[in-house]
N, C-alpha and C positions, 0 to 999 in steps of 0.2 A: 320632887313630886309636885304635880300641878295642883293648884289650890281649887277647892270646890267653888263653883260659881252657879248662880241662878240662870237657867237657860232663858227665862223670860226677860230677865234684866239684860242679858247679853244681846238678845234679839231687839228689845225695845229701845236701847240706847242709840241705835243708828237712825231712828226715826226723827228725833228732834235733838236730844241732849248732845249727841255726838254725830249729828248728820254730817256725812263726809263732804258734802258740797257747801251747805249753808252755815255749818258751825266750824268744821275743820278746814274749809276752803281748799279741798282737794279735787282733782279732776275737773278743773275749771275750763280747760281747753275743749273737751267734747261737750261740756255743758253749754257753753256759749255757741259752739258750732252747730249743734243739731237741735237746739231748742227753738228753732223757728217754725217747727211743725210738731203738732201733738202726736201724730202717728210715728214720726221718726224718733221722738223722745221715748215713746213706749218701746219701739224696737231696740233702741240702744240700751234702755234701762233693763229690759228683760235679758238681753245678751250679756251685759255686764254682771247682772245678778247671778246668772247661771255660772259664769266664770268664777265669780267671787265664792259662791257656794262650794263648787267642786274643788277649786284650788285650795280653799281653806281646809276642806276635809282631807285632801291628799297631803298637804303640808303638815297638818297635825298628825296624821297617821304615820308619816315618815320622819317626824321631828327628832326621834332618837337614833335614826339611821343616818341622816344627812350630816356629814362632818361640819363642825362649826365654821371652819375657814371658807368653805365653798357653799354656804347656805344660800347666799343671794343668787349666784348663777343657777343653783339647783331650783330655787323658787321660780326664777324666770323661765326655765325650761318647762316646769310643771304648768305655769300659767300659759305659756305659749302653746302647749299641747291642747289645753282646754279651749283656748281662743280659736285654734285651727278647727277643732271639732265643731264649735258653735258657728263659725263662719261658713263651714261647708253645709251645715244644716240650714242656715239662713239662705245661702245661695240656692239650695235645692228646693226649698219650700216657699220662701218669700223673696224671690229675686228682686222685686221692686224695692224692698227695704234695704237689701244689700247694695243696690245701685245708689239709693238715696244717701245711705250712710257713708259710702265710699271708703276712703282711707281710714276713717275714724273707727271702723269695726276692727280691722287687724291691729290698730294702735291701742286696743284694750290691753295688749301685752305690756305696754309701758305705762299704763294708767297707774298713777301713784296710789290710788285707793286700793287697787288689787294687791300690789306689792307691799304697801304699807300694812294692810291687815295680815298678810302672810308673815311679815317680820315682827310686827308689834303684838299680834295676838295668836294666830294659828300655830306659830312655832313654839309657843310656850304653854298652850292649853290643850284640853282634851278634844277629841273629835266632835262630840256633841256640842260642846260650848263653841267650838270654831264654826260648826255648821250654823248655829244660831246667830253668831256674830256676822258671818258672811251673808246670811239671808236678810238680817236686819239692815246691814249696811247697804245691801243691794236694793232693798225696797226703799230705803231712805234716799239713795241716789236716784232711783226711778221717780220717786215722788217729787224731788227737787226739779228734775228735768221736766216733768209733766207740768208742774206749776208754772215754770218759766215759759214753756211752750204755749200753754193756754193763754197767758197774757199777750205774748208776742204774736202768736198767730191771729188771735181775735182782733187785737188793736192794729196790727201791721198789715194783715191780709183781709180782715173782715170775715174770716171763716173759722169753723171749728171742725176738727177731724177731717180736714181736706186730704184727699188721697187715701181714704180709709181702706179701699179695696186692696191696696198694696199689702196691708197687714192681714185683712180678712180673707185674702186668697188662701191662707193657711187652712181655712175651713171649707174650701170649695169655691167654685166660680159663682159670682153674684151672691155672695153671702149677705145675709140680712137684706135681701131684696135688692141687692146692688147699691146699697148705701155707700156713698163716697164723699160724705161730708156735707156741711150746711153753710151756705153763704148768708151769714147773719145780716150783713149790711144791706142785702137786697130787700129786707123787710123794713128797713128804715127809710126815712125821707132822703131824697137825692142830695140834700145838703150835707149829709153825713158820709164821709169818705174815710177809708182806712188811713192810719198814720204810718207811712212806710218806714219811718225812722225806727220803729220797734222791731223790724226784721233786719235792721242793720246793726253793726257792732255797738254803736252808741246806745241804741235802745236796749240791746242785750245787757250791757253793763248797768244801765239804769234799773231794769227789772231785777237784775242780780243783786244790786245793792239794797233795793227795797226788801227783797225776800230775806237777805242776810240780817237786816235790821229786825225784821219780824221774828225770825228764828232765834236770834240772840235774846230778844225780849221774852219769848216763850221759854227758851232754855234756861235763862237766868231765874225764872220763877220757880224752877225745880230746885234751886239752891246750889247749882253748880255753875259758876261763872265761866265765861268764855276764856278768861285768862288762865284757867286751870290747864289748858292744852298748849299754852305757849312755852317757848324755850327749847333749847337743844336737848335737854334731858328727856323730853317727851316725844321727840322726833323718832319715828320708826326706823330711820336709817342712821341714827346717831352714832352707833358703833362703827359705821363705815365712813363717817364724815372725817375728812382730813383735819378740819379745825378742832374737832373733839380729840382726835388722836394726838395732835400736836400739843394740846393743853395737857393731856395725860402724861406725855413724855416730859413736859416741863415740870409737872408736879413730882414725877419720879426723880428727876435730877435735883430738885430742891430738897 
């Protein structure tokens, strides 16, 4: 029987304490790839949040039906179905975002955050708790993406919300009066120029490291150290890991 959980606690933990990107260091590939633009980060974050929310709900609702031995393939099929739906919606209503995100949108299927929450949480808890967990983790993922993109776009391109109409097109043509971003450096003296390194991989890793340090500092103040999440025992895929299985076989033989 699933244990009772606080819905607010399950929702809020993904914001800082167990932020999937900055505390658990999951989903770093799309984080580094799409965080050069604030608009792209919002598009990716919303897409991943929707997939997280609905896949968590579906996995939790079916957790007593799915056989234990095939749960991972079943989870992947569920996640892939929701990713396909989200991708078709993005293609139909905000094609500019679909084009900008490219291969990283369909690759949500193999995002370790999505599969990790399905295996570690949704497969063991109630539908409401799983929905809260998915929504919190999704918002935490989006916030981490947006923070990285804010620093990288501003310092690397000298703009904020560049290409906003790509996302605002969802609300009609020329939404917000045709607002398409602000060139911040145009208001500064000519001696100030964007630092291109911030939109390159090196700059991405630098910003990523700074944000991880800040998140760990904030998270540790809550009384839960980052080390609490380390080790094979807390890995969402531990039961399918060959190393863990080999260790279990050795213990049985002994």
